[in-house]
C-alpha positions as CSV (number, residue, x, y, z in Angstrom):
1,X,-1.2,-20.4,15.5
2,X,-2.5,-16.9,14.8
3,X,-5.6,-16.6,12.6
4,X,-5.1,-14.7,9.3
5,X,-8.1,-13.1,7.6
6,X,-7.7,-13.1,3.8
7,X,-9.9,-10.6,2.1
8,X,-10.5,-10.8,-1.6
9,X,-12.9,-8.4,-3.4
10,X,-14.5,-10.1,-6.4
11,X,-16.2,-8.5,-9.4
12,X,-16.8,-10.5,-12.6
13,X,-13.6,-12.5,-12.0
14,X,-14.7,-15.9,-13.4
15,X,-11.7,-16.1,-15.7
16,X,-9.0,-16.4,-13.1
17,X,-11.0,-17.0,-9.9
18,X,-10.4,-20.7,-9.7
19,X,-6.6,-20.5,-9.9
20,X,-6.7,-17.8,-7.3
21,X,-8.8,-19.8,-4.9
22,X,-6.7,-22.9,-5.6
23,X,-3.6,-21.0,-4.6
24,X,-5.2,-20.1,-1.3
25,X,-6.1,-23.7,-0.6
26,X,-2.5,-24.7,-1.2
27,X,-1.1,-22.6,1.6
28,X,1.3,-24.3,3.9
29,X,-0.1,-22.2,6.7
30,X,-3.5,-23.6,7.5
31,X,-5.0,-21.3,10.1
32,X,-6.8,-18.8,7.9
33,X,-10.2,-17.7,6.9
34,X,-11.1,-16.4,3.5
35,X,-13.6,-13.6,3.3
36,X,-14.7,-13.4,-0.4
37,X,-16.6,-10.2,-1.0
38,X,-18.7,-10.6,-4.1
39,X,-19.2,-7.0,-5.3
40,X,-22.3,-7.6,-7.4
41,X,-20.8,-9.9,-10.0
42,X,-23.0,-10.7,-13.0
43,X,-20.9,-13.6,-14.3
44,X,-20.3,-17.0,-12.8
45,X,-18.1,-15.8,-10.0
46,X,-20.8,-16.4,-7.3
47,X,-21.3,-20.0,-8.5
48,X,-17.5,-20.6,-8.3
49,X,-17.3,-19.2,-4.8
50,X,-20.2,-21.4,-3.6
51,X,-18.5,-24.4,-5.1
52,X,-15.3,-23.8,-3.2
53,X,-17.2,-22.8,0.0
54,X,-18.9,-26.2,0.0
55,X,-15.5,-27.9,-0.2
56,X,-13.8,-25.8,2.6
57,X,-15.6,-24.2,5.5
58,X,-12.8,-21.6,6.0
59,X,-14.3,-19.8,3.0
60,X,-17.0,-17.2,3.8
61,X,-18.9,-15.5,1.0
62,X,-20.3,-12.0,1.5
63,X,-22.6,-10.7,-1.3
64,X,-23.3,-7.0,-1.9
65,X,-24.3,-4.6,-4.6
66,X,-21.5,-3.3,-6.8
67,X,-19.8,-0.3,-5.1
68,X,-16.2,-0.7,-6.0
69,X,-13.1,-2.3,-4.5
70,X,-12.6,0.1,-1.6
71,X,-16.0,-0.6,-0.1
72,X,-15.7,-4.3,-0.8
73,X,-12.4,-4.4,1.2
74,X,-14.0,-2.3,4.0
75,X,-16.8,-4.8,4.2
76,X,-14.3,-7.6,4.5
77,X,-12.6,-5.8,7.3
78,X,-15.8,-5.6,9.3
79,X,-16.2,-9.4,9.2
80,X,-12.5,-10.3,9.8
81,X,-11.8,-12.3,12.9
82,X,-8.1,-12.8,12.5
83,X,-5.2,-11.3,14.3
84,X,-3.7,-10.4,11.0
85,X,-5.2,-9.3,7.7
86,X,-4.0,-10.2,4.2
87,X,-5.4,-8.7,1.0
88,X,-5.4,-10.4,-2.4
89,X,-6.9,-9.8,-5.8
90,X,-9.2,-12.3,-7.6
91,X,-7.1,-12.6,-10.8
92,X,-3.7,-13.2,-9.1
93,X,-1.9,-16.1,-7.4
94,X,-0.8,-16.4,-3.8
95,X,2.2,-18.7,-3.7
96,X,2.0,-21.6,-1.3
97,X,4.5,-20.2,1.2
98,X,3.1,-16.7,1.4
99,X,1.1,-16.8,4.6
100,X,3.7,-18.9,6.4
101,X,6.5,-16.5,5.4
102,X,4.6,-13.4,6.5
103,X,3.2,-14.6,9.8
104,X,6.4,-16.2,10.9
105,X,8.2,-12.8,10.7
106,X,5.2,-11.0,12.2
107,X,5.1,-13.2,15.3
108,X,8.8,-13.6,15.8
109,X,9.5,-9.9,15.7
110,X,6.2,-8.6,17.0
111,X,5.9,-6.6,13.8
112,X,3.3,-4.0,13.0
113,X,3.6,-4.7,9.3
114,X,5.5,-7.3,7.2
115,X,6.2,-6.8,3.5
116,X,7.5,-9.4,1.1
117,X,7.7,-9.2,-2.8
118,X,6.1,-10.4,-6.0
119,X,6.5,-11.7,-9.5
120,X,4.8,-10.1,-12.5
121,X,3.2,-13.0,-14.4
122,X,1.3,-13.4,-17.7
123,X,-1.9,-15.3,-18.5
124,X,0.1,-18.6,-18.4
125,X,1.5,-17.8,-15.0
126,X,5.0,-17.2,-16.5
127,X,7.2,-14.4,-15.1
128,X,7.2,-11.5,-17.7
129,X,9.9,-9.2,-16.2
130,X,12.3,-9.0,-13.3
131,X,11.3,-6.7,-10.5
132,X,14.6,-4.8,-9.9
133,X,13.4,-3.4,-6.6
134,X,13.4,-7.0,-5.2
135,X,17.2,-7.0,-5.4
136,X,17.6,-3.4,-4.3
137,X,15.6,-4.1,-1.1
138,X,17.8,-7.0,-0.1
139,X,20.0,-4.8,2.1
140,X,16.9,-4.0,4.3
141,X,15.7,-7.5,5.0
142,X,15.5,-8.7,8.6
143,X,15.7,-5.4,10.4
144,X,13.0,-3.4,12.2
145,X,12.4,-0.1,10.4
146,X,10.6,3.1,11.3
147,X,7.8,4.2,9.2
148,X,9.9,6.9,7.4
149,X,12.8,4.5,6.6
150,X,10.3,1.8,5.5
151,X,8.5,4.2,3.2
152,X,11.7,5.4,1.5
153,X,13.9,2.4,1.5
154,X,11.5,-0.6,1.3
155,X,8.2,0.6,-0.3
156,X,9.9,2.7,-2.9
157,X,6.6,4.0,-4.3
158,X,5.1,0.4,-4.5
159,X,1.9,0.3,-2.5
160,X,0.8,-3.3,-3.3
161,X,-1.4,-4.6,-0.5
162,X,-0.9,-8.2,-1.4
163,X,2.8,-8.2,-0.5
164,X,2.0,-7.1,3.1
165,X,0.5,-8.5,6.3
166,X,-1.3,-6.1,8.5
167,X,-2.5,-6.2,12.2
168,X,-6.3,-6.0,12.6
169,X,-5.9,-4.2,16.0
170,X,-3.9,-1.4,14.4
171,X,-6.5,-1.0,11.7
172,X,-9.4,-0.9,14.1
173,X,-7.8,1.1,16.9
174,X,-6.9,3.8,14.4
175,X,-10.1,3.6,12.4
176,X,-8.3,3.0,9.2
177,X,-10.3,2.3,6.0
178,X,-10.2,2.4,2.3
179,X,-11.6,5.6,0.6
180,X,-15.1,4.7,-0.6
181,X,-15.6,4.7,-4.4
182,X,-11.9,5.5,-5.0
183,X,-10.6,3.6,-8.0
184,X,-7.0,4.7,-8.2
185,X,-4.2,4.6,-5.5
186,X,-6.7,3.7,-2.8
187,X,-4.1,1.1,-1.7
188,X,-1.5,3.9,-1.4
189,X,-3.8,6.0,0.7
190,X,-4.5,3.1,3.1
191,X,-0.8,2.1,3.2
192,X,0.4,5.6,4.2
193,X,-2.3,6.0,6.8
194,X,-1.2,2.6,8.2
195,X,2.5,3.5,8.2
196,X,1.7,6.6,10.2
197,X,0.8,4.5,13.2
198,X,3.1,1.5,12.5
199,X,6.4,1.5,14.5
200,X,7.9,-1.9,13.8
201,X,8.0,-2.7,10.1
202,X,9.9,-5.6,8.5
203,X,10.9,-6.7,5.0
204,X,11.2,-10.4,4.0
205,X,13.0,-11.0,0.7
206,X,10.6,-13.6,-0.6
207,X,8.4,-13.5,-3.8
208,X,5.1,-14.6,-2.3
209,X,2.6,-13.4,-5.0
210,X,2.0,-13.6,-8.7
211,X,0.7,-10.3,-10.0
212,X,-1.1,-11.0,-13.2
213,X,-0.7,-8.5,-16.1
214,X,-2.7,-9.1,-19.2
215,X,-3.9,-7.4,-22.3
216,X,-7.3,-6.3,-21.0
217,X,-5.9,-4.7,-17.8
218,X,-7.3,-1.2,-17.5
219,X,-4.7,1.6,-17.6
220,X,-4.7,5.1,-16.1
221,X,-4.3,6.7,-19.5
222,X,-7.7,5.5,-20.7
223,X,-9.8,6.8,-17.7
224,X,-10.4,10.1,-15.9
225,X,-9.2,9.5,-12.3
226,X,-9.1,13.2,-11.3
227,X,-11.9,12.8,-8.7
228,X,-10.1,9.8,-7.1
229,X,-6.8,11.8,-6.8
230,X,-8.8,14.7,-5.4
231,X,-10.3,12.5,-2.7
232,X,-6.9,11.1,-1.7
233,X,-5.4,14.6,-1.7
234,X,-8.2,15.9,0.6
235,X,-8.0,12.8,2.8
236,X,-4.2,13.0,3.4
237,X,-3.8,16.7,3.5
238,X,-5.2,16.7,7.0
239,X,-1.8,15.0,8.0
240,X,0.5,17.2,5.9
241,X,2.8,17.8,8.8
242,X,3.9,14.1,8.5
243,X,7.0,13.7,6.4
244,X,5.7,10.6,4.6
245,X,2.5,12.4,3.7
246,X,4.4,15.4,2.5
247,X,6.4,13.3,0.2
248,X,3.4,11.4,-1.1
249,X,1.3,14.6,-1.7
250,X,4.3,16.1,-3.6
251,X,4.2,13.0,-5.9
252,X,0.4,13.4,-6.4
253,X,1.0,17.0,-7.3
254,X,3.4,15.9,-10.0
255,X,0.9,13.3,-11.2
256,X,-1.7,16.1,-11.5
257,X,0.7,18.2,-13.6
258,X,1.1,15.2,-15.9
259,X,-2.6,14.7,-16.1
260,X,-3.1,18.4,-16.7
261,X,-0.7,18.2,-19.6
262,X,-2.8,15.3,-21.1
263,X,-6.3,16.4,-20.4
264,X,-8.4,19.4,-19.3
265,X,-10.7,17.3,-17.1
266,X,-8.7,17.8,-13.9
267,X,-9.5,21.5,-13.1
268,X,-10.6,20.9,-9.4
269,X,-7.5,18.8,-8.6
270,X,-5.3,21.2,-10.5
271,X,-6.5,24.0,-8.2
272,X,-5.8,21.8,-5.2
273,X,-2.3,21.0,-6.4
274,X,-1.6,24.7,-7.2
275,X,-2.6,25.5,-3.6
276,X,-0.4,22.8,-2.3
277,X,2.8,23.9,-4.1
278,X,3.0,27.2,-2.2
279,X,2.9,25.2,1.0
280,X,5.7,23.0,-0.2
281,X,7.7,26.0,-1.2
282,X,7.1,27.6,2.2
283,X,8.2,24.4,3.9
284,X,11.4,24.3,1.7
285,X,12.1,27.9,2.5
286,X,11.6,27.3,6.2
287,X,14.0,24.4,6.0
288,X,16.5,26.5,4.0
289,X,16.2,29.3,6.6
290,X,16.9,26.8,9.3
291,X,19.9,25.5,7.4
292,X,21.3,29.1,6.9
293,X,20.7,29.9,10.6
294,X,22.7,26.8,11.6
295,X,25.5,27.7,9.1
296,X,25.6,31.2,10.6
297,X,25.8,29.8,14.1
298,X,28.7,27.5,13.1
299,X,30.4,30.3,11.4
300,X,30.0,32.6,14.4
301,X,31.5,29.9,16.7
302,X,34.4,29.4,14.2
303,X,35.1,33.2,14.1
304,X,35.0,33.4,17.9
305,X,37.4,30.5,18.2
306,X,39.8,32.1,15.6
307,X,39.8,35.4,17.5
308,X,40.4,33.5,20.8
309,X,43.4,31.8,19.3
310,X,44.8,35.0,17.9
311,X,44.5,36.7,21.3
312,X,46.6,33.9,22.7
313,X,49.4,34.4,20.3
């Protein structure tokens, strides 16, 4: 049985931490280690972790000063001993069949990445809406998909880490990491970098995770995330020749336009986006030129053929 390293960043998560840890302990797949990274909590999260660690030696606690979720996950990756890595959040639920579902597919198909699905749940663990993409994705289950197909047909702009199983060797060999201090879309940045080097990607149509949405959940509209988007933009622009990155950067550019409409705190990122749009236009023009050239070639062949036939009459 392959070892799975579960990494959970924890910061002041006392309210839902016990149900989350209980859901890990209830996994039908038993060969796992839990790396719980306490990111400087000032509530009772540390005491809860110590209580569970005493009951199960598969739980390891790493304590550090508060530096954000990205650095917490990177810290967990340094200590991971498993063949596979699974990320979860401290206020959610990992359904009992989750690890078994993911690792069975990964081992059976020698997958680089396996993705499943989730339920959005409330504070009482009840489903609050139907994830329509769960049904749309059904046609793609079971097959091995290239990175580009997987990005467009399976991810569909959902970059939730906790629906996926990753290979630790792919992460380490390609020196992948989460952008330090990034608070928004750091999961998307990591996922896209991973997909760039992943060649066998699978989708399993199982809801393996309870994603908790509640009244105090922070929203993008209430915070300034311009520096975070700028960091992601700069990080991924190095790979702008990749079609997945091109698509994602275009989406970030559109997000910037929306942020610019709402606030004037995004000047640096706005400048980056404006600089990127000409590149996008140039790429589109180049593709259009190629298309026109192909059309001209086809037309030339058609005219040549017509003349040939007329000469034969």
